[in-house]
DSSP file (Angstrom, degrees, kcal/mol; ACC not computed):
  #  RESIDUE AA STRUCTURE BP1 BP2  ACC     N-H-->O    O-->H-N    N-H-->O    O-->H-N    TCO  KAPPA ALPHA  PHI   PSI    X-CA   Y-CA   Z-CA
    1    1 A M              0   0    0      0, 0.0     2,-0.1     0, 0.0    71,-0.0   0.000 360.0 360.0 360.0 129.6   11.9   -4.4  -12.9
    2    2 A A        -     0   0    0      1,-0.1    71,-0.1     2,-0.0    72,-0.1  -0.406 360.0-116.6 -74.0 154.4   11.4   -1.2  -11.1
    3    3 A T     >  -     0   0    0      1,-0.1     4,-2.0    -2,-0.1     5,-0.2  -0.389  22.9-108.2 -86.5 167.8   14.1    0.1   -8.7
    4    4 A V  H  > S+     0   0    0      1,-0.2     4,-2.6     2,-0.2     5,-0.2   0.893 121.8  53.4 -60.8 -40.2   13.8    0.5   -4.9
    5    5 A D  H  > S+     0   0    0      1,-0.2     4,-2.5     2,-0.2    -1,-0.2   0.894 107.3  50.2 -63.9 -40.2   13.9    4.3   -5.5
    6    6 A E  H  > S+     0   0    0      2,-0.2     4,-2.2     1,-0.2    -1,-0.2   0.891 112.0  48.3 -64.4 -38.5   11.0    4.1   -8.0
    7    7 A C  H  X S+     0   0    0     -4,-2.0     4,-2.1     2,-0.2    -2,-0.2   0.904 110.5  50.7 -67.7 -41.5    9.0    2.0   -5.5
    8    8 A R  H  X S+     0   0    0     -4,-2.6     4,-2.0     1,-0.2    -2,-0.2   0.920 111.4  48.6 -61.1 -43.5    9.8    4.5   -2.7
    9    9 A Q  H  X S+     0   0    0     -4,-2.5     4,-2.5     1,-0.2    -2,-0.2   0.888 108.1  54.6 -64.0 -39.0    8.6    7.4   -5.0
   10   10 A A  H  X S+     0   0    0     -4,-2.2     4,-2.5     1,-0.2    -1,-0.2   0.897 107.4  50.5 -61.4 -40.1    5.4    5.4   -5.9
   11   11 A L  H  X S+     0   0    0     -4,-2.1     4,-2.5     2,-0.2    -1,-0.2   0.900 110.6  48.5 -65.0 -40.1    4.6    5.1   -2.1
   12   12 A H  H  X S+     0   0    0     -4,-2.0     4,-2.0     2,-0.2    -2,-0.2   0.877 111.1  50.9 -67.6 -35.9    5.1    8.8   -1.7
   13   13 A D  H  X S+     0   0    0     -4,-2.5     4,-2.2     2,-0.2    -2,-0.2   0.910 110.6  49.2 -64.1 -42.0    2.8    9.4   -4.7
   14   14 A L  H  X S+     0   0    0     -4,-2.5     4,-2.6     1,-0.2    -2,-0.2   0.905 108.7  53.2 -63.3 -41.4    0.2    7.1   -3.1
   15   15 A A  H  X S+     0   0    0     -4,-2.5     4,-2.1     1,-0.2    39,-0.3   0.908 109.5  48.5 -60.4 -41.8    0.5    9.0    0.2
   16   16 A A  H  X S+     0   0    0     -4,-2.0     4,-2.0     2,-0.2    -1,-0.2   0.896 111.2  50.2 -65.0 -40.0   -0.1   12.3   -1.6
   17   17 A R  H  X S+     0   0    0     -4,-2.2     4,-2.1     1,-0.2    -2,-0.2   0.898 110.2  49.6 -65.4 -40.3   -3.1   10.8   -3.4
   18   18 A L  H  X S+     0   0    0     -4,-2.6     4,-2.5     2,-0.2    -1,-0.2   0.867 107.0  55.8 -66.9 -35.8   -4.5    9.5   -0.1
   19   19 A D  H  X S+     0   0    0     -4,-2.1     4,-2.0     2,-0.2    -1,-0.2   0.932 109.5  46.1 -59.1 -45.6   -4.0   12.9    1.4
   20   20 A A  H  X S+     0   0    0     -4,-2.0     4,-1.9     1,-0.2    -2,-0.2   0.881 110.7  53.6 -64.7 -38.1   -6.2   14.4   -1.4
   21   21 A H  H  X S+     0   0    0     -4,-2.1     4,-3.3     1,-0.2     5,-0.4   0.907 108.3  49.4 -63.1 -42.2   -8.7   11.7   -0.9
   22   22 A V  H  X S+     0   0    0     -4,-2.5     4,-2.2     1,-0.2    -1,-0.2   0.897 109.2  52.7 -64.2 -40.1   -9.0   12.4    2.8
   23   23 A E  H  < S+     0   0    0     -4,-2.0    -1,-0.2    -5,-0.2    -2,-0.2   0.884 118.8  35.9 -61.7 -38.2   -9.5   16.1    2.0
   24   24 A A  H  < S+     0   0    0     -4,-1.9    -2,-0.2    -5,-0.1    -1,-0.2   0.872 132.6  24.1 -83.4 -39.6  -12.3   15.3   -0.4
   25   25 A Q  H  < S-     0   0    0     -4,-3.3    -3,-0.2     1,-0.2    -2,-0.2   0.636 105.8-114.3-105.8 -17.6  -14.0   12.4    1.4
   26   26 A G     <  -     0   0    0     -4,-2.2    -1,-0.2    -5,-0.4    -2,-0.1  -0.260  47.8 -42.4  99.7 167.4  -13.1   12.8    5.0
   27   27 A K        -     0   0    0     -2,-0.1     2,-0.5    -4,-0.1    25,-0.2  -0.263  47.7-132.4 -71.0 153.9  -11.0   10.7    7.4
   28   28 A L        -     0   0    0     23,-0.4     2,-2.1     2,-0.1    23,-0.4  -0.922  19.3-127.0-105.3 129.3  -11.1    6.9    7.5
   29   29 A D  S    S+     0   0    0     -2,-0.5     2,-0.3    22,-0.1    77,-0.0  -0.514  71.3 109.7 -79.0  79.3  -11.4    5.4   11.0
   30   30 A L        +     0   0    0     -2,-2.1    21,-1.5     2,-0.0    22,-0.6  -0.933  38.7 179.3-156.8 127.6   -8.4    3.1   10.8
   31   31 A D  E     +A   50   0A   0     -2,-0.3     2,-0.3    19,-0.2    19,-0.2  -0.896  28.6 143.1-134.0 102.4   -5.0    3.2   12.4
   32   32 A R  E     -A   49   0A   0     17,-2.4    17,-3.2    -2,-0.4     2,-0.3  -0.964  49.9-113.0-141.2 153.1   -2.8    0.3   11.4
   33   33 A T  E     -A   48   0A   0     -2,-0.3    34,-1.8    15,-0.2    33,-0.5  -0.665  36.1-157.4 -81.3 144.5    0.8   -0.5   10.7
   34   34 A V  E     -Ab  47  67A   0     13,-2.7    13,-2.4    -2,-0.3     2,-0.4  -0.979  10.8-166.3-129.9 136.3    1.4   -1.4    7.1
   35   35 A A  E     -Ab  46  68A   0     32,-2.6    34,-2.7    -2,-0.4     2,-0.5  -0.966   4.2-161.7-119.2 140.1    4.2   -3.4    5.5
   36   36 A L  E     -Ab  45  69A   0      9,-3.0     9,-2.3    -2,-0.4     2,-0.5  -0.980   9.7-166.6-121.1 117.3    4.9   -3.5    1.7
   37   37 A R  E     -Ab  44  70A   0     32,-3.0    34,-2.3    -2,-0.5     2,-0.8  -0.918   8.0-156.7-112.0 122.9    7.1   -6.5    0.6
   38   38 A L  E  >> -Ab  43  71A   0      5,-2.8     4,-1.5    -2,-0.5     5,-1.1  -0.858   4.6-166.6-101.6 107.5    8.6   -6.5   -2.8
   39   39 A T  T  45S+     0   0    0     32,-2.3    33,-0.2    -2,-0.8    -1,-0.2   0.820  82.7  49.1 -67.5 -34.5    9.3  -10.1   -3.8
   40   40 A D  T  45S+     0   0    0     31,-0.3    -1,-0.2     1,-0.2    32,-0.1   0.768 118.5  37.7 -79.8 -24.4   11.5   -9.4   -6.8
   41   41 A L  T  45S-     0   0    0     -3,-0.3    -2,-0.2     2,-0.2    -1,-0.2   0.617  97.1-130.5 -98.7 -14.9   13.8   -6.9   -5.1
   42   42 A G  T  <5 +     0   0    0     -4,-1.5     2,-0.2     1,-0.3    -3,-0.2   0.798  69.3 124.5  66.4  26.7   13.9   -8.6   -1.7
   43   43 A A  E   < -A   38   0A   0     -5,-1.1    -5,-2.8    17,-0.1     2,-0.3  -0.719  40.2-170.4-115.8 164.6   13.1   -5.1   -0.3
   44   44 A A  E     -A   37   0A   0     -2,-0.2    16,-3.0    -7,-0.2     2,-0.3  -0.985   8.9-161.0-151.7 159.2   10.4   -3.9    1.9
   45   45 A F  E     -AC  36  59A   0     -9,-2.3    -9,-3.0    -2,-0.3     2,-0.3  -0.936   8.2-162.7-133.2 157.2    8.9   -0.7    3.3
   46   46 A H  E     +AC  35  58A   0     12,-2.7    12,-2.8    -2,-0.3     2,-0.3  -0.989  17.5 150.2-141.3 155.4    6.7    0.0    6.3
   47   47 A C  E     -A   34   0A   0    -13,-2.4   -13,-2.7    -2,-0.3     2,-0.4  -0.856  40.3 -96.6-159.2-171.0    4.5    2.9    7.3
   48   48 A R  E     -AC  33  55A   0      7,-2.4     7,-2.9    -2,-0.3     2,-0.7  -0.990  17.8-150.6-127.3 134.8    1.4    3.7    9.2
   49   49 A L  E     +AC  32  54A   0    -17,-3.2   -17,-2.4    -2,-0.4     2,-0.4  -0.924  31.4 163.2-102.6 111.8   -2.1    4.1    7.8
   50   50 A T  E >   -AC  31  53A   0      3,-2.7     3,-1.7    -2,-0.7   -19,-0.2  -0.985  63.9 -10.3-137.3 125.4   -3.9    6.6   10.0
   51   51 A G  T 3  S-     0   0    0    -21,-1.5   -23,-0.4    -2,-0.4   -22,-0.1   0.736 128.6 -55.3  63.2  22.5   -7.0    8.5    9.3
   52   52 A G  T 3  S+     0   0    0    -22,-0.6     2,-0.3     1,-0.3    -1,-0.3   0.490 116.9 111.0  88.1   3.8   -6.8    7.4    5.7
   53   53 A R  E <   -C   50   0A   0     -3,-1.7    -3,-2.7   -25,-0.2     2,-0.6  -0.864  65.2-133.0-113.2 146.1   -3.3    8.8    5.3
   54   54 A L  E     +C   49   0A   0     -2,-0.3     2,-0.3   -39,-0.3    -5,-0.2  -0.870  38.1 170.6 -93.1 122.8    0.0    7.0    4.8
   55   55 A V  E     +C   48   0A   0     -7,-2.9    -7,-2.4    -2,-0.6    -2,-0.0  -0.882  47.3  26.6-130.6 162.1    2.6    8.5    7.2
   56   56 A D  E     -     0   0A   0     -2,-0.3     2,-0.4    -9,-0.2    -1,-0.2   0.893  68.7-167.9  56.0  47.9    6.1    7.6    8.3
   57   57 A I  E     +     0   0A   0     -3,-0.2     2,-0.3   -10,-0.1   -10,-0.2  -0.542  15.9 171.9 -69.6 123.6    7.1    5.7    5.2
   58   58 A T  E     -C   46   0A   0    -12,-2.8   -12,-2.7    -2,-0.4     2,-0.1  -0.968  35.3-107.4-137.3 146.9   10.4    4.0    6.0
   59   59 A D  E    S+C   45   0A   0     -2,-0.3   -14,-0.3   -14,-0.2     2,-0.1  -0.423  78.6  51.0 -68.3 149.5   12.7    1.4    4.4
   60   60 A G  S    S-     0   0    0    -16,-3.0   -24,-0.2   -24,-0.1    -2,-0.2  -0.066  84.3 -76.5 104.3 156.9   12.6   -2.1    5.9
   61   61 A D        -     0   0    0    -17,-0.1   -15,-0.2   -26,-0.1   -17,-0.1  -0.446  22.8-152.0 -85.7 158.5   10.0   -4.7    6.8
   62   62 A D    >   -     0   0    0    -17,-0.3     3,-2.2    -2,-0.1   -15,-0.1  -0.866   7.5-169.9-126.9  96.2    7.8   -4.7    9.9
   63   63 A P  T 3  S+     0   0    0      0, 0.0    -1,-0.1     0, 0.0   -28,-0.1   0.698  86.7  53.7 -62.5 -17.7    7.0   -8.3   10.6
   64   64 A K  T 3  S+     0   0    0     -3,-0.1   -31,-0.2   -30,-0.1   -29,-0.0   0.299  78.0 136.5 -98.2   9.2    4.4   -7.3   13.1
   65   65 A A    <   -     0   0    0     -3,-2.2   -31,-0.2     1,-0.1     3,-0.1  -0.273  53.1-142.7 -59.6 140.0    2.5   -5.0   10.7
   66   66 A K  S    S+     0   0    0    -33,-0.5    34,-0.4     1,-0.2     2,-0.4   0.757  89.7  37.7 -75.4 -25.6   -1.3   -5.4   10.9
   67   67 A I  E    S-b   34   0A   0    -34,-1.8   -32,-2.6    32,-0.1     2,-0.4  -0.996  70.6-175.7-128.3 130.9   -1.6   -5.0    7.1
   68   68 A A  E     -bD  35  98A   0     30,-2.2    30,-2.8    -2,-0.4     2,-0.5  -0.993  10.1-163.9-130.5 129.9    0.8   -6.5    4.6
   69   69 A L  E     -bD  36  97A   0    -34,-2.7   -32,-3.0    -2,-0.4     2,-0.5  -0.959  10.1-168.4-109.7 124.0    0.9   -6.0    0.8
   70   70 A I  E     +bD  37  96A   0     26,-2.9    26,-2.2    -2,-0.5     2,-0.3  -0.962  30.3 117.2-116.9 122.8    3.1   -8.5   -1.1
   71   71 A T  E     -bD  38  95A   0    -34,-2.3   -32,-2.3    -2,-0.5   -31,-0.3  -0.914  59.4 -79.7-162.2-176.0    3.8   -7.9   -4.7
   72   72 A T     >  -     0   0    0     22,-0.6     4,-2.2    -2,-0.3     5,-0.2  -0.583  40.5-111.1 -95.5 164.8    6.5   -7.2   -7.3
   73   73 A S  H  > S+     0   0    0      1,-0.2     4,-2.3    -2,-0.2     5,-0.2   0.909 117.7  50.2 -62.1 -43.3    8.1   -3.8   -7.9
   74   74 A D  H  > S+     0   0    0      1,-0.2     4,-2.4     2,-0.2    -1,-0.2   0.897 110.3  50.2 -63.3 -40.0    6.6   -3.5  -11.3
   75   75 A N  H  > S+     0   0    0      2,-0.2     4,-2.6     1,-0.2    -1,-0.2   0.892 109.3  51.5 -66.4 -38.7    3.1   -4.3  -10.0
   76   76 A L  H  X S+     0   0    0     -4,-2.2     4,-2.5     2,-0.2     5,-0.2   0.956 111.9  45.6 -61.0 -50.2    3.4   -1.7   -7.2
   77   77 A V  H  X S+     0   0    0     -4,-2.3     4,-2.0     1,-0.2     6,-0.2   0.901 114.2  49.6 -61.2 -41.2    4.4    1.0   -9.7
   78   78 A A  H  X>S+     0   0    0     -4,-2.4     5,-2.4     2,-0.2     6,-1.3   0.891 110.6  49.8 -66.0 -39.9    1.6    0.0  -12.0
   79   79 A M  H ><5S+     0   0    0     -4,-2.6     3,-0.9     4,-0.2    -2,-0.2   0.931 112.5  46.2 -65.0 -45.1   -1.0    0.0   -9.2
   80   80 A V  H 3<5S+     0   0    0     -4,-2.5    -1,-0.2     1,-0.3    -2,-0.2   0.862 111.8  52.3 -66.4 -34.4    0.0    3.4   -8.0
   81   81 A A  H 3<5S-     0   0    0     -4,-2.0    -1,-0.3    -5,-0.2    -2,-0.2   0.558 116.3-115.3 -77.1  -7.4    0.0    4.7  -11.6
   82   82 A G  T <<5S+     0   0    0     -3,-0.9    -3,-0.2    -4,-0.5    -2,-0.1   0.599  88.2 112.6  84.5  11.1   -3.5    3.4  -12.1
   83   83 A K  S   <S+     0   0    0     -5,-2.4     2,-0.4     1,-0.2    -4,-0.2   0.624  77.4  41.6 -90.1 -15.0   -2.4    0.9  -14.8
   84   84 A L  S    S-     0   0    0     -6,-1.3     2,-0.3    -9,-0.1    -2,-0.3  -0.980  81.4-135.5-136.1 121.3   -3.2   -2.2  -12.6
   85   85 A D     >  -     0   0    0     -2,-0.4     4,-2.7     1,-0.1     5,-0.2  -0.566  12.6-137.4 -76.0 134.4   -6.3   -2.4  -10.4
   86   86 A L  H  > S+     0   0    0     -2,-0.3     4,-2.3     1,-0.2     5,-0.2   0.901 103.8  50.9 -60.2 -43.2   -5.6   -3.7   -7.0
   87   87 A T  H  > S+     0   0    0      1,-0.2     4,-2.4     2,-0.2    -1,-0.2   0.915 112.6  46.4 -61.6 -43.1   -8.6   -6.0   -6.9
   88   88 A R  H  > S+     0   0    0      2,-0.2     4,-2.1     1,-0.2     6,-0.2   0.894 110.2  54.2 -65.6 -39.9   -7.6   -7.5  -10.3
   89   89 A A  H  <>S+     0   0    0     -4,-2.7     5,-3.0     1,-0.2     6,-1.4   0.891 111.3  45.3 -62.0 -39.4   -4.0   -7.9   -9.1
   90   90 A I  H ><5S+     0   0    0     -4,-2.3     3,-1.3     4,-0.2    -2,-0.2   0.919 111.9  51.5 -69.3 -43.3   -5.2   -9.9   -6.1
   91   91 A A  H 3<5S+     0   0    0     -4,-2.4    -2,-0.2     1,-0.3    -1,-0.2   0.834 114.7  42.8 -63.6 -32.4   -7.6  -12.0   -8.2
   92   92 A T  T 3<5S-     0   0    0     -4,-2.1    -1,-0.3    -5,-0.1    -2,-0.2   0.269 115.1-115.4 -97.9  10.8   -4.8  -12.8  -10.6
   93   93 A R  T < 5S+     0   0    0     -3,-1.3    -3,-0.2     2,-0.2    -4,-0.1   0.762  81.3 124.4  61.0  29.3   -2.3  -13.4   -7.8
   94   94 A Q  S   <S+     0   0    0     -5,-3.0   -22,-0.6    -6,-0.2     2,-0.3   0.610  83.0  12.9 -85.6 -14.8   -0.1  -10.6   -8.9
   95   95 A A  E     -D   71   0A   0     -6,-1.4     2,-0.3   -24,-0.2    -2,-0.2  -0.979  67.5-159.2-152.5 156.9   -0.5   -9.2   -5.3
   96   96 A S  E     -D   70   0A   0    -26,-2.2   -26,-2.9    -2,-0.3     2,-0.4  -0.993   5.1-152.9-140.4 151.1   -1.7  -10.4   -2.0
   97   97 A I  E     -D   69   0A   0     -2,-0.3     2,-0.6   -28,-0.2   -28,-0.2  -0.986   1.3-161.1-124.3 130.6   -2.9   -8.6    1.1
   98   98 A K  E     +D   68   0A   0    -30,-2.8   -30,-2.2    -2,-0.4     2,-0.3  -0.952  40.7 121.3-110.2 115.3   -2.7  -10.1    4.6
   99   99 A A        -     0   0    0     -2,-0.6   -32,-0.1   -32,-0.2    -2,-0.1  -0.983  67.9 -76.9-163.2 163.3   -5.1   -8.3    6.9
  100  100 A N    >>  -     0   0    0    -34,-0.4     4,-2.1    -2,-0.3     3,-0.5  -0.472  45.5-122.4 -63.0 137.9   -8.0   -8.7    9.3
  101  101 A P  H 3> S+     0   0    0      0, 0.0     4,-1.7     0, 0.0    -1,-0.1   0.841 113.1  53.7 -56.6 -33.7  -11.2   -9.1    7.2
  102  102 A F  H 3> S+     0   0    0      1,-0.2     4,-1.6     2,-0.2     5,-0.1   0.869 107.1  51.1 -70.2 -34.4  -12.7   -6.1    9.0
  103  103 A D  H <> S+     0   0    0     -3,-0.5     4,-2.6     2,-0.2    -1,-0.2   0.891 106.4  55.3 -65.9 -39.0   -9.7   -4.0    8.0
  104  104 A L  H  X S+     0   0    0     -4,-2.1     4,-1.4     1,-0.2    -2,-0.2   0.890 104.9  52.8 -60.9 -39.3  -10.1   -5.1    4.4
  105  105 A L  H  < S+     0   0    0     -4,-1.7     4,-0.4     1,-0.2    -1,-0.2   0.906 111.4  46.2 -63.2 -40.5  -13.7   -3.8    4.4
  106  106 A K  H >< S+     0   0    0     -4,-1.6     3,-1.3     1,-0.2     4,-0.3   0.884 107.5  57.6 -68.3 -37.3  -12.5   -0.4    5.7
  107  107 A L  H >X S+     0   0    0     -4,-2.6     3,-2.0     1,-0.3     4,-0.6   0.798  90.6  72.0 -64.1 -27.9   -9.7   -0.3    3.1
  108  108 A R  G >< S+     0   0    0     -4,-1.4     3,-0.9     1,-0.3    -1,-0.3   0.806  86.6  66.0 -57.9 -28.1  -12.2   -0.7    0.3
  109  109 A K  G <4 S+     0   0    0     -3,-1.3    -1,-0.3    -4,-0.4    -2,-0.2   0.748  98.0  54.1 -65.0 -22.5  -13.2    2.9    1.0
  110  110 A L  G <4        0   0    0     -3,-2.0    -1,-0.2    -4,-0.3    -2,-0.2   0.668 360.0 360.0 -84.6 -16.9   -9.8    4.1   -0.1
  111  111 A M    <<        0   0    0     -3,-0.9    -1,-0.2    -4,-0.6    -2,-0.2   0.457 360.0 360.0 -82.0 360.0  -10.0    2.3   -3.5
């Protein structure tokens, strides 16, 4: 099981990767609150996805978040490291995303 600190670092790594993606591909027209819930640790993070970038990463849940990713700490670290594909994780119920279907279509551009 990954630690809360490892998960926090994975989120910051993902934010850096998304920054590079925006620089290469351009901004994504999406501004939403995001919650990440780690089922095995009982921990959560929240942030904002704006212009294709993750900003304001903070500890704690946001029950009103427009997009929520629910997974385990190990799965989060594996997804960010590229060892677990998000689509495969969702298909095998290792992760779930709660979001508006139109937001999901926009998020596909980030994958």
